[in-house]
N, C-alpha and C positions, 0 to 999 in steps of 0.2 A: 526866720534864721536860716544861714546860709552852711555851708560845710565849714567854714573856719571856725564857725562859733558853736555848729556842733561837735566839732572835734575838741574846741575849748570847753566843753562842759562836764569833762573828768577824764584819766588817761593811765597806760601799766605796762610792768612787765620783767625782762631780765634783769634791767637795771629800774627802771622797772618799766616793762615793755609799752612802751608804744605810746602811741597817741590816746587821747582820751577814750574812756569809758564808753562805750557805743553800743552796748547790750543790756539789756533789762536784767534787774535783780527781782526774783520770788522771794517771798518769806516762810519761814517756817518756826515752829514754836521750839522752844526749848526742849520741851516732853519729846515732839518727834525727833529731833535731831540725838537725844539721848537713848532711845531704844535700840534693844539689839537689833539687827538685821534678820529677816526670816528667808525662807528660800523664794518666796513670792516678790519679797521687795527689793530682794538681790535683781531677779530677774528685769522686773520692772524698771529698775534702775537701770539695767544697763541696755534695755528695749530705749528708754527716753534718752539716755546719752548717744545712741545711734540715730536716732531720728534728729536729734540737735546737729550733732556733727554734719550729716549728710544735708541738712538744709541749709547751714551757717557755715562751716568752716571754708577758709579762704579760697583753697585750691579744689574744685568740683570732682576730679576724678580722685582725688584723695580721700577728700570726703566719703565719697562712695565705698571706697576700701575701707576706711574706718568704718561705717556702719555695718558692712558685710561681716568685718571681724567680729565684731562686738554680738551682732543677732547670732552668727554661729556658735560663739564660744557660750552665750548664755543658753541658746537651745539644748546644746550639748551639755548643761551643768557643770559648765567648768568654774562657775563661781558659787554655786550652791552652799559650800559649807564656808565663806569667808563672812562670818557674822561681823567680825570686828571693822568697824567703818573704815578706820586708818589704813588697815592692810588692803581693803577692798579697793580705797582708792588709789593705793600707790601700786597695786597690782593693773587696776584700768589705764593709770598713766604710763605705767612700763611698756605694757603689751602696745598701746597704741602709739608710742613713740617708736616702738620696733616697727611697725606697720608702715609708718612716716616719720623721719626724726622732724620734730619741732619743739625747739627748748621753751617756747611759750605756752605750750598746751601742758596745762597743771592740773590738777585734780587734788582735792582735798576734802576732808568731811569739813561741814559747818557745825563753828563752836556751838557751844549751849548757852551762851551770853549776849551773843551780838544777833540775833536774830532779826531780821528786816532791815538791818543797816546796811548802807550803802559803801561799797568799796570806794577810797579816796586812794588816787594813785597820781605817778609823775610828780612833776615838781622839782624843786631844787632846795638848797638851803635855806630856811625860811629868814624872811627879810628882804632886802635889795635882791632882785632876780639876776642884775647885772652890775659890775663896778667898771669903771672906766678912769683911765691917767694919761697923761703924757709921760712917756718915758725919757723923753728927750726932743728937742726942737724937730717937728715933722713925723714924729715915731708915736703913736697911739697905741693901747694897749685895751683891750675889751673882756674881761672874763665874764663869760656866760654863768651863771649859776645853775639857771632853769631856764624855761620858756614857759611860764605860766599862761592860763587863759583869762578872759576878761577883758571886757570892751573898751578899757583905758590902755591897754597892754603896749599896744603899737604906738598909742602916744609917748607913753613913756619910754618904750626905746628910742623914737626919734628923738625925744627930749636930751637923752644920754649922747645920741649922736651928733647932736648941732654943735656940741663945743669941740666937735673933732674934724669938721667939715675940712680942714685945713690939710689934716693929715697927709704926708706922701706915701706910709706905712703902715697899714693897720695889721695888729697882731690879734686874734680872735683866739680866746682859750678856752676850749670846752671839753678840756680832760676832767671834770667831776662834775659834768651837765648830765643827768639821768635823764633828760627828756623834757615833753612838754606838749605844746601846742604850736599853731603855725602863726598866729598875729606878730607876735613878735620878730618872728624869723622874717616875716613879709616886710615890716619896716626896716629892717637890716639890708636884705635883699634891693629894696627900694633905692638904699643909697650907691650901692655896690655894683649894679648894671646901669649902662646908659641905653640900652633899648630891652624893650620887651623880650625875656628869655625862658624858653620852657626847660626847667629844670628838674622836673619829679614825675612821674607816675604813680598815681594810686588808686589801685584795683582791690574794690571790696565786692565781696560775695552779694549778689542781688538778694534781696528779701531776708539777708541775717537780721536786719532791723528794720521794718519797714516804716515805723513812725519815723525813725531819723531820716531815713533815705526820701520820705515825702516830704522833709522840711528842706532838703538841699535847693540851692540855686546856683546859678552859675554867676561868676563875681570876674572883675579882671584877674585876679590872681588863681582861681580855679575854675576851670573850664569843662563842662562834660565833653566827652568824648566817646567815639564809637569804641566798642569791646566787644570779645567773644560772648556766646550766651552763656547766660549765667553771672555776670561779672558786669558791675556800675565802675566805669572808670571816668577819673578827675584827671585832670593834667595842671601841676602846679607849675605856676609861671611867676618870674619876678618882673613887677612893675614899677618903672622908674617913676621918681619923683618929677614935679614938674615946677621949675628948671631941674635939669639933670644934675645930680650932686655931683660933686668934684670928687668925691670917694670913689666915684665909679673909675678914676685914672688912676687911683690907689695901688701900691703893691700888698696883697692881703695874704697872711700866713696863718694857719687855721693848726691849732694844737690839738692834739687829740691823746686820749689814756682810756680814763673810766666813762667813756662818752656813750650814752645810750639813747635811742628812740629818736625823737624829733630832733635830738643835736647830732646825731648820724645821719639824720635827713639831711639838716644845714651841711654838714661835712660833705656829703657825697653829691649835693647839689654845686657846690663852689667846685669840687675837685673835678668833677664830670664836665662842667662847662669850661674849663681852663681858668678860672676866677681865683684860684687860690692854689698856695702850696702847702700841702698836710705835713705835720711833722709829728713823730710820737709813735706811737703803736697802734696797731689794729683797734678799731672800736668795739664796742660790747657786743655787737652782733642782735641788735633788738630790731629787726625789720618789719615784723609783722604789728600789726593794732588789732584793736580788739576789745574785750571786755569780760567782767564777769557774767556768769551765768550759773543758777541752780537747775539740778535735777534730782531724782530720785526723792519726790514726794518733797523737794526741799532738805534734804539730809546731806546733800554733797553741793560743792558749788566749784565750778572749773573757769580758768581763764580760758575763752573761745578766741583764738584768731580769725579774725573774720577778715583782713585786708593786709596787703603788701605793696610796698615801695619799692621803686626803682629809678634811678636816673636815664635819661634816654642814653641809648648804646651801653648800658650798664644793666648788670645783674642787681638782683636784691641783696642787700648786707644781712639778711636774716643767716644767723649762727655762724658767719664769719666775721664780719664788722667790714668796716669801711678802711681798706689800706692807705696808709699815708705813703707821701712820695719820699720821704726822709726818715728811714725807720732809725727811733733812738728810744732811750729809755723815756717814758713820758715825764719824769722828775726832771730832764736833760733838756727837753724839749723848747723851751723857752730861752734857754742858753743858746741853743742850735740855730734857732730863728734869727737872734740876736748876731750870730757868727754871720749866716747867710747875706746879712744886710751891710756887714762890716760893723757894727755897732760894738760898743764896751759891754761885754759880757755880765759886767758887774751891775748893770741897769737890771737884770733881771730879779734883785734884791726887791727893787722899790714894787715888785707888782706881786710879791708873797700875798696868798689868801690872809684876811684878816683872823689874828690868833682869839678873839673873842666872838666866838660861835660855837655851839655845842656840836655843830656837824652831824644834822639831822635832816636829811633829804626828804620831803615829803609836801603835800601841797596843804593848805589850811583846810580847816573843818568847813564842811559844806552842812546848810540848814537841815537841822533834823539827825542828821548821822550821828550812830552811836559811837563811832570809831573813826581814827585814821590810819591806815595803813604805812607804815616807815617804808619807803622805798631803798633807801639807803642810808649807811652809818660810814661816815667818813672816818678813814683812819687818822689818828693822831690828834682826836679831839676828845671832849670830854663826853658825849655820847658813846662812843667805843669804849672809852676807859671805864665808864659804868657798867658795861655789861650789855648793853642794849643791842638789837639785832634787825636787819634788816627782814620784813616781814611780820615784827612785832606790832601789834594792833593797839594805839593809845586809845584808851577809855577815858582817862580821865587826866587834867592837867592842872598841877598845884592844888590838887583837891576836889576840882569842880569838874563834871561829867563833860566831856566833848560837847555833846549835845547842846549845853548851855554856854558854851566858849564862841564867841564871835571870831571871824577873821582878825578883826583888828587886836583883839585880846590874845588870841592864839599868838600873833606877829610880835607882840610885847612880851608875851611868856619868853618866847625863844630869844630873845635879846636881853630879859633880865638877869641878874647876876646869879641867883639859884634857881632851879627847876627840879620839879618832882614830877615823873610822869608812871601813871599805872598802866599796864599793857595786858593785854591776853596774849600767851604765847601757847597757840595749840592747845587752847582751853585750861591753861593755868594762869592765873592773876599772880603778877609780879609787880614791885615798886621800884624806881632807880630816882635817885636824887643825885643832882651833881651841880657845880657850881663853876663859873667862869673866873678866871684869876686875872688881877691886874684891875 
Protein backbone atom coordinates (compact mmCIF):
# COMPACT_ATOMS: atom_id res chain seq x y z
CA UNK A 1 0.00 0.00 0.00
CA UNK A 2 1.40 3.42 -0.93
CA UNK A 3 0.57 6.79 0.61
CA UNK A 4 -2.16 7.59 -1.90
CA UNK A 5 -3.88 4.31 -1.10
CA UNK A 6 -3.46 4.85 2.62
CA UNK A 7 -4.97 8.29 2.31
CA UNK A 8 -7.78 6.69 0.35
CA UNK A 9 -8.59 4.31 3.18
CA UNK A 10 -10.65 6.91 5.10
CA UNK A 11 -10.89 11.06 5.88
CA UNK A 12 -12.28 14.23 8.08
CA UNK A 13 -12.88 17.69 9.51
CA UNK A 14 -14.04 21.22 9.31
CA UNK A 15 -15.74 20.36 6.19
CA UNK A 16 -14.69 17.85 7.02
CA UNK A 17 -11.23 17.70 7.66
CA UNK A 18 -8.87 16.40 5.62
CA UNK A 19 -7.61 13.57 3.99
CA UNK A 20 -8.58 10.20 5.24
CA UNK A 21 -8.66 8.79 8.59
CA UNK A 22 -5.15 7.73 9.43
CA UNK A 23 -5.41 7.01 13.13
CA UNK A 24 -6.70 3.93 14.88
CA UNK A 25 -10.03 3.52 16.63
CA UNK A 26 -10.33 1.74 19.95
CA UNK A 27 -13.53 0.34 21.34
CA UNK A 28 -15.66 0.88 24.42
CA UNK A 29 -18.82 -0.76 25.66
CA UNK A 30 -22.05 1.13 26.13
CA UNK A 31 -21.79 0.46 29.84
CA UNK A 32 -18.34 2.02 30.02
CA UNK A 33 -19.33 5.18 28.16
CA UNK A 34 -22.46 5.70 30.22
CA UNK A 35 -20.78 5.49 33.63
CA UNK A 36 -20.31 8.73 35.56
CA UNK A 37 -16.74 9.94 35.70
CA UNK A 38 -14.81 9.66 38.95
CA UNK A 39 -11.81 11.64 40.13
CA UNK A 40 -9.56 8.74 39.12
CA UNK A 41 -11.03 8.29 35.65
CA UNK A 42 -10.95 12.03 35.02
CA UNK A 43 -7.27 12.31 35.87
CA UNK A 44 -6.41 9.15 33.95
CA UNK A 45 -8.24 10.47 30.86
CA UNK A 46 -6.36 13.78 31.00
CA UNK A 47 -3.03 11.98 31.33
CA UNK A 48 -3.86 9.64 28.45
CA UNK A 49 -4.84 12.59 26.29
CA UNK A 50 -1.58 14.32 27.20
CA UNK A 51 0.40 11.27 26.06
CA UNK A 52 -1.60 11.08 22.85
CA UNK A 53 -1.02 14.73 22.02
CA UNK A 54 2.68 14.59 22.84
CA UNK A 55 3.39 11.61 20.62
CA UNK A 56 1.03 12.25 17.71
CA UNK A 57 -0.04 15.90 17.24
CA UNK A 58 1.29 17.31 13.98
CA UNK A 59 3.59 19.98 15.47
CA UNK A 60 6.04 18.53 18.06
CA UNK A 61 6.62 21.82 19.92
CA UNK A 62 2.91 22.54 20.26
CA UNK A 63 2.33 18.90 21.17
CA UNK A 64 4.61 19.29 24.17
CA UNK A 65 2.76 22.46 25.21
CA UNK A 66 -0.56 20.67 25.02
CA UNK A 67 0.77 17.78 27.08
CA UNK A 68 2.34 19.99 29.72
CA UNK A 69 -0.91 21.93 30.14
CA UNK A 70 -3.01 18.79 30.55
CA UNK A 71 -0.66 17.17 33.03
CA UNK A 72 -0.35 20.28 35.15
CA UNK A 73 -4.10 20.87 35.22
CA UNK A 74 -4.86 17.24 36.04
CA UNK A 75 -2.25 17.12 38.82
CA UNK A 76 -3.71 20.29 40.34
CA UNK A 77 -7.17 18.71 40.41
CA UNK A 78 -8.63 21.26 37.99
CA UNK A 79 -10.89 18.67 36.37
CA UNK A 80 -11.80 16.63 39.44
CA UNK A 81 -15.38 17.88 39.76
CA UNK A 82 -16.31 17.46 36.09
CA UNK A 83 -18.22 14.20 36.32
CA UNK A 84 -20.34 15.09 33.27
CA UNK A 85 -18.59 13.64 30.22
CA UNK A 86 -19.91 16.24 27.77
CA UNK A 87 -18.78 19.17 29.90
CA UNK A 88 -15.41 17.55 30.56
CA UNK A 89 -14.84 17.03 26.82
CA UNK A 90 -15.85 20.63 26.11
CA UNK A 91 -13.48 21.91 28.80
CA UNK A 92 -10.57 19.92 27.39
CA UNK A 93 -11.23 21.12 23.84
CA UNK A 94 -11.57 24.77 24.89
CA UNK A 95 -8.40 24.71 26.97
CA UNK A 96 -6.31 23.01 24.28
CA UNK A 97 -7.44 25.44 21.61
CA UNK A 98 -6.44 28.27 23.96
CA UNK A 99 -2.95 26.78 24.30
CA UNK A 100 -2.62 26.56 20.50
CA UNK A 101 -5.57 27.23 18.14
CA UNK A 102 -6.52 24.32 15.90
CA UNK A 103 -10.07 24.14 14.54
CA UNK A 104 -9.62 20.46 13.72
CA UNK A 105 -8.86 19.47 17.29
CA UNK A 106 -12.25 18.27 18.51
CA UNK A 107 -13.14 16.24 21.59
CA UNK A 108 -16.46 14.64 22.50
CA UNK A 109 -17.81 11.80 24.62
CA UNK A 110 -18.46 8.59 22.74
CA UNK A 111 -22.15 7.79 22.32
CA UNK A 112 -23.61 4.75 23.99
CA UNK A 113 -24.75 3.03 20.80
CA UNK A 114 -21.95 3.06 18.25
CA UNK A 115 -19.15 1.51 20.31
CA UNK A 116 -16.46 0.03 18.16
CA UNK A 117 -17.72 1.62 14.96
CA UNK A 118 -15.32 3.29 12.60
CA UNK A 119 -15.71 6.95 11.74
CA UNK A 120 -16.32 7.53 8.06
CA UNK A 121 -15.49 10.97 6.84
CA UNK A 122 -14.94 13.04 3.73
CA UNK A 123 -16.57 12.46 0.40
CA UNK A 124 -19.13 14.49 -1.47
CA UNK A 125 -22.78 14.15 -2.42
CA UNK A 126 -23.47 10.46 -2.92
CA UNK A 127 -23.51 9.30 -6.50
CA UNK A 128 -21.32 10.72 -9.29
CA UNK A 129 -18.23 12.33 -7.75
CA UNK A 130 -17.75 14.68 -10.71
CA UNK A 131 -19.86 16.08 -13.54
CA UNK A 132 -18.64 17.65 -16.76
CA UNK A 133 -20.13 19.31 -19.83
CA UNK A 134 -19.34 21.62 -22.70
CA UNK A 135 -20.64 25.13 -22.00
CA UNK A 136 -19.80 26.15 -25.55
CA UNK A 137 -17.20 25.32 -28.19
CA UNK A 138 -13.79 25.03 -26.52
CA UNK A 139 -15.14 25.80 -23.03
CA UNK A 140 -15.46 22.84 -20.65
CA UNK A 141 -16.90 22.83 -17.15
CA UNK A 142 -15.93 20.25 -14.49
CA UNK A 143 -17.78 20.20 -11.18
CA UNK A 144 -16.00 18.10 -8.53
CA UNK A 145 -18.47 16.97 -5.88
CA UNK A 146 -15.84 15.02 -3.95
CA UNK A 147 -12.48 13.30 -4.35
CA UNK A 148 -13.22 9.76 -3.20
CA UNK A 149 -10.74 6.97 -2.64
CA UNK A 150 -10.76 3.61 -4.38
CA UNK A 151 -8.54 1.82 -6.85
CA UNK A 152 -10.63 2.81 -9.88
CA UNK A 153 -11.22 6.47 -9.10
CA UNK A 154 -8.21 7.69 -11.10
CA UNK A 155 -9.45 5.82 -14.13
CA UNK A 156 -12.95 7.23 -13.61
CA UNK A 157 -11.59 10.79 -13.55
CA UNK A 158 -9.51 10.09 -16.64
CA UNK A 159 -12.56 8.77 -18.45
CA UNK A 160 -14.44 11.98 -17.67
CA UNK A 161 -11.56 14.12 -18.91
CA UNK A 162 -11.11 12.15 -22.13
CA UNK A 163 -14.18 13.85 -23.60
CA UNK A 164 -12.76 17.34 -22.98
CA UNK A 165 -9.19 16.97 -24.24
CA UNK A 166 -9.77 19.64 -26.90
CA UNK A 167 -10.91 22.33 -24.45
CA UNK A 168 -9.19 25.71 -24.72
CA UNK A 169 -10.57 26.73 -21.31
CA UNK A 170 -11.43 24.48 -18.38
CA UNK A 171 -13.50 25.74 -15.42
CA UNK A 172 -13.10 23.52 -12.34
CA UNK A 173 -15.86 24.01 -9.77
CA UNK A 174 -14.97 22.93 -6.20
CA UNK A 175 -17.34 25.36 -4.44
CA UNK A 176 -19.21 22.53 -2.69
CA UNK A 177 -16.46 19.91 -2.55
CA UNK A 178 -15.78 18.89 1.08
CA UNK A 179 -12.58 16.97 0.35
CA UNK A 180 -11.40 13.42 -0.16
CA UNK A 181 -8.18 11.81 -1.30
CA UNK A 182 -5.46 12.03 -3.93
CA UNK A 183 -6.03 9.51 -6.79
CA UNK A 184 -8.70 11.49 -8.67
CA UNK A 185 -6.71 14.68 -8.11
CA UNK A 186 -3.60 12.99 -9.54
CA UNK A 187 -5.53 12.02 -12.68
CA UNK A 188 -6.62 15.65 -13.12
CA UNK A 189 -3.13 17.03 -12.49
CA UNK A 190 -1.72 14.57 -15.04
CA UNK A 191 -3.75 16.36 -17.73
CA UNK A 192 -3.06 19.92 -16.58
CA UNK A 193 0.76 19.88 -16.45
CA UNK A 194 3.20 19.40 -19.32
CA UNK A 195 6.18 18.55 -17.07
CA UNK A 196 6.60 16.92 -13.65
CA UNK A 197 5.73 19.64 -11.14
CA UNK A 198 6.16 19.79 -7.37
CA UNK A 199 2.75 20.94 -6.09
CA UNK A 200 2.48 20.25 -2.34
CA UNK A 201 4.39 19.27 0.81
CA UNK A 202 2.68 16.92 3.25
CA UNK A 203 4.27 16.72 6.71
CA UNK A 204 3.12 13.94 9.03
CA UNK A 205 4.16 13.52 12.66
CA UNK A 206 6.53 10.57 12.73
CA UNK A 207 5.20 7.70 14.80
CA UNK A 208 1.64 9.03 14.96
CA UNK A 209 0.46 5.94 13.11
CA UNK A 210 3.33 3.44 12.80
CA UNK A 211 1.28 0.82 10.94
CA UNK A 212 0.29 3.26 8.23
CA UNK A 213 3.75 4.80 8.06
CA UNK A 214 5.37 1.40 7.58
CA UNK A 215 3.16 0.80 4.53
CA UNK A 216 4.16 3.96 2.67
CA UNK A 217 6.05 3.65 -0.60
CA UNK A 218 7.55 6.25 -2.87
CA UNK A 219 5.52 6.68 -6.06
CA UNK A 220 5.82 8.98 -9.10
CA UNK A 221 3.35 11.38 -7.46
CA UNK A 222 4.42 11.06 -3.80
CA UNK A 223 8.09 11.16 -2.94
CA UNK A 224 9.64 10.96 0.49
CA UNK A 225 11.82 13.98 1.27
CA UNK A 226 14.22 15.11 3.99
CA UNK A 227 12.43 16.62 6.99
CA UNK A 228 13.10 17.95 10.49
CA UNK A 229 13.34 15.45 13.33
CA UNK A 230 9.95 14.08 14.28
CA UNK A 231 8.38 14.73 10.86
CA UNK A 232 7.88 12.36 7.92
CA UNK A 233 7.66 14.43 4.75
CA UNK A 234 6.23 13.62 1.35
CA UNK A 235 6.25 15.83 -1.71
CA UNK A 236 3.22 15.64 -3.96
CA UNK A 237 4.06 15.89 -7.65
CA UNK A 238 1.94 16.30 -10.76
CA UNK A 239 3.06 13.59 -13.18
CA UNK A 240 1.99 14.30 -16.78
CA UNK A 241 0.41 11.74 -19.06
CA UNK A 242 2.36 10.25 -21.95
CA UNK A 243 1.88 11.76 -24.43
CA UNK A 244 1.28 15.10 -22.75
CA UNK A 245 -2.38 16.11 -22.70
CA UNK A 246 -3.55 19.06 -24.76
CA UNK A 247 -5.27 20.27 -21.57
CA UNK A 248 -1.81 21.22 -20.32
CA UNK A 249 -2.17 24.32 -22.53
CA UNK A 250 -5.74 25.10 -21.50
CA UNK A 251 -6.69 28.25 -19.63
CA UNK A 252 -7.85 27.03 -16.19
CA UNK A 253 -10.17 28.65 -13.64
CA UNK A 254 -11.03 27.21 -10.23
CA UNK A 255 -14.25 28.28 -8.49
CA UNK A 256 -14.00 28.27 -4.68
CA UNK A 257 -16.48 28.57 -1.82
CA UNK A 258 -17.46 25.91 0.72
CA UNK A 259 -14.34 24.07 -0.37
CA UNK A 260 -12.64 21.75 2.13
CA UNK A 261 -9.68 19.53 2.71
CA UNK A 262 -8.30 17.74 -0.35
CA UNK A 263 -10.20 20.11 -2.64
CA UNK A 264 -8.34 22.96 -0.94
CA UNK A 265 -5.14 21.02 -1.62
CA UNK A 266 -6.14 20.97 -5.29
CA UNK A 267 -6.94 24.69 -5.30
CA UNK A 268 -3.76 25.76 -3.56
CA UNK A 269 -1.59 23.54 -5.76
CA UNK A 270 -3.03 25.05 -8.95
CA UNK A 271 -2.84 28.56 -7.49
CA UNK A 272 0.74 28.48 -6.25
CA UNK A 273 2.14 26.81 -9.37
CA UNK A 274 0.47 29.49 -11.48
CA UNK A 275 -1.62 26.91 -13.29
CA UNK A 276 -5.07 28.39 -12.55
CA UNK A 277 -6.94 31.55 -11.63
CA UNK A 278 -9.07 31.14 -8.49
CA UNK A 279 -12.44 32.92 -8.34
CA UNK A 280 -14.79 33.01 -5.34
CA UNK A 281 -14.18 33.19 -1.60
CA UNK A 282 -11.52 31.84 0.73
CA UNK A 283 -11.86 28.09 1.07
CA UNK A 284 -12.87 26.37 4.31
CA UNK A 285 -9.46 26.29 6.00
CA UNK A 286 -9.13 22.52 6.54
CA UNK A 287 -5.39 22.16 6.10
CA UNK A 288 -4.65 19.50 8.69
CA UNK A 289 -5.28 15.83 8.14
CA UNK A 290 -5.58 13.15 10.75
CA UNK A 291 -8.19 10.85 12.20
CA UNK A 292 -10.29 9.70 15.12
CA UNK A 293 -8.69 8.46 18.33
CA UNK A 294 -10.21 7.40 21.61
CA UNK A 295 -8.94 7.91 25.14
CA UNK A 296 -10.12 7.73 28.72
CA UNK A 297 -10.74 3.96 28.65
CA UNK A 298 -12.74 4.45 25.46
CA UNK A 299 -15.10 7.05 26.92
CA UNK A 300 -13.97 9.92 24.69
CA UNK A 301 -13.08 10.43 21.07
CA UNK A 302 -11.16 13.18 19.36
CA UNK A 303 -10.14 14.24 15.91
CA UNK A 304 -6.36 14.33 16.20
CA UNK A 305 -4.48 16.31 13.52
CA UNK A 306 -1.28 14.46 12.63
CA UNK A 307 -0.39 16.08 9.30
CA UNK A 308 -0.17 19.46 7.58
CA UNK A 309 -0.09 20.42 3.88
CA UNK A 310 1.29 23.48 2.11
CA UNK A 311 2.36 24.34 -1.42
CA UNK A 312 5.95 25.29 -2.26
CA UNK A 313 6.49 28.91 -1.30
CA UNK A 314 3.17 29.11 0.55
CA UNK A 315 1.94 28.50 4.07
CA UNK A 316 -0.67 26.07 5.30
CA UNK A 317 -4.28 27.06 4.63
CA UNK A 318 -5.35 25.69 8.01
CA UNK A 319 -7.87 28.04 9.61
CA UNK A 320 -7.56 30.72 6.92
CA UNK A 321 -8.38 28.98 3.66
CA UNK A 322 -6.88 29.35 0.21
CA UNK A 323 -7.35 32.91 -1.07
CA UNK A 324 -8.84 33.49 -4.53
CA UNK A 325 -7.27 35.76 -7.11
CA UNK A 326 -10.69 37.30 -7.79
CA UNK A 327 -12.80 37.68 -4.66
CA UNK A 328 -16.54 37.48 -5.25
CA UNK A 329 -19.60 35.84 -3.73
CA UNK A 330 -19.23 32.14 -4.62
CA UNK A 331 -22.73 32.12 -6.12
CA UNK A 332 -21.43 34.56 -8.75
CA UNK A 333 -18.07 32.87 -9.36
CA UNK A 334 -19.03 31.02 -12.54
CA UNK A 335 -20.49 34.15 -14.10
CA UNK A 336 -17.30 36.00 -13.16
CA UNK A 337 -15.16 33.34 -14.85
CA UNK A 338 -17.28 33.62 -17.99
CA UNK A 339 -16.78 37.39 -17.96
CA UNK A 340 -13.01 36.91 -17.67
CA UNK A 341 -12.92 34.98 -20.93
CA UNK A 342 -15.51 37.14 -22.70
CA UNK A 343 -18.17 34.42 -22.77
CA UNK A 344 -21.91 34.86 -22.41
CA UNK A 345 -22.77 34.85 -18.68
CA UNK A 346 -26.06 33.09 -19.43
CA UNK A 347 -24.04 29.93 -20.04
CA UNK A 348 -23.80 29.59 -16.26
CA UNK A 349 -27.37 28.28 -16.12
CA UNK A 350 -26.32 25.11 -17.95
CA UNK A 351 -23.95 24.21 -15.12
CA UNK A 352 -26.47 24.39 -12.27
CA UNK A 353 -26.15 21.47 -9.84
CA UNK A 354 -28.76 18.77 -10.33
CA UNK A 355 -31.95 19.46 -8.41
CA UNK A 356 -32.61 15.77 -7.89
CA UNK A 357 -30.22 15.13 -5.05
CA UNK A 358 -30.70 15.05 -1.32
CA UNK A 359 -27.63 17.21 -0.63
CA UNK A 360 -25.87 14.92 1.83
CA UNK A 361 -22.07 14.99 1.70
CA UNK A 362 -20.67 11.77 3.08
CA UNK A 363 -18.68 8.73 2.12
CA UNK A 364 -20.36 5.37 1.46
CA UNK A 365 -20.47 2.76 4.23
CA UNK A 366 -17.32 0.81 4.98
CA UNK A 367 -17.56 -2.96 5.60
CA UNK A 368 -18.61 -3.60 9.19
CA UNK A 369 -19.10 0.08 10.07
CA UNK A 370 -22.07 0.71 12.35
CA UNK A 371 -22.62 4.30 11.23
CA UNK A 372 -21.74 6.90 8.64
CA UNK A 373 -20.92 10.44 9.74
CA UNK A 374 -22.53 13.18 7.64
CA UNK A 375 -19.81 15.62 6.67
CA UNK A 376 -21.98 18.34 5.13
CA UNK A 377 -25.64 19.07 4.50
CA UNK A 378 -25.89 21.25 1.41
CA UNK A 379 -28.33 24.19 1.72
CA UNK A 380 -31.30 24.27 -0.62
CA UNK A 381 -31.78 20.52 -0.88
CA UNK A 382 -34.10 17.99 0.73
CA UNK A 383 -31.74 16.91 3.52
CA UNK A 384 -31.34 20.47 4.80
CA UNK A 385 -35.10 21.00 4.68
CA UNK A 386 -35.67 17.81 6.69
CA UNK A 387 -33.49 18.99 9.58
CA UNK A 388 -30.48 16.74 9.07
CA UNK A 389 -27.20 18.26 10.26
CA UNK A 390 -23.51 17.84 9.60
CA UNK A 391 -22.13 15.52 12.27
CA UNK A 392 -25.27 13.37 12.48
CA UNK A 393 -24.41 9.68 12.37
CA UNK A 394 -26.50 7.59 10.00
CA UNK A 395 -27.24 4.24 11.67
CA UNK A 396 -29.95 2.95 9.31
CA UNK A 397 -30.94 3.58 5.70
CA UNK A 398 -34.55 2.89 4.70
CA UNK A 399 -34.94 0.70 7.75
CA UNK A 400 -31.74 -1.32 7.29
CA UNK A 401 -28.77 -1.03 9.63
CA UNK A 402 -25.73 0.61 8.02
CA UNK A 403 -23.65 -2.51 8.68
CA UNK A 404 -26.01 -4.41 6.34
CA UNK A 405 -25.95 -1.85 3.50
CA UNK A 406 -23.41 -2.19 0.68
CA UNK A 407 -21.82 0.78 -1.08
CA UNK A 408 -23.94 0.09 -4.17
CA UNK A 409 -27.15 -0.11 -2.12
CA UNK A 410 -26.28 3.10 -0.28
CA UNK A 411 -25.63 4.93 -3.56
CA UNK A 412 -28.93 3.66 -4.98
CA UNK A 413 -30.81 4.79 -1.87
CA UNK A 414 -29.34 8.27 -2.19
CA UNK A 415 -30.73 8.48 -5.73
CA UNK A 416 -34.13 7.02 -4.85
CA UNK A 417 -37.33 9.03 -4.91
CA UNK A 418 -37.85 8.60 -1.16
CA UNK A 419 -35.29 8.24 1.63
CA UNK A 420 -35.53 7.55 5.36
CA UNK A 421 -32.45 7.90 7.54
CA UNK A 422 -32.21 6.99 11.21
CA UNK A 423 -29.44 8.96 12.85
CA UNK A 424 -27.70 9.33 16.18
CA UNK A 425 -27.26 12.96 17.24
CA UNK A 426 -25.25 13.24 20.45
CA UNK A 427 -26.83 10.07 21.81
CA UNK A 428 -30.37 10.93 20.69
CA UNK A 429 -32.00 8.72 18.03
CA UNK A 430 -33.87 10.64 15.30
CA UNK A 431 -35.60 9.68 12.06
CA UNK A 432 -35.77 11.81 8.90
CA UNK A 433 -37.85 11.04 5.82
CA UNK A 434 -37.46 13.07 2.64
CA UNK A 435 -38.36 12.86 -1.02
CA UNK A 436 -37.07 14.15 -4.34
CA UNK A 437 -39.41 16.11 -6.58
CA UNK A 438 -39.81 15.61 -10.26
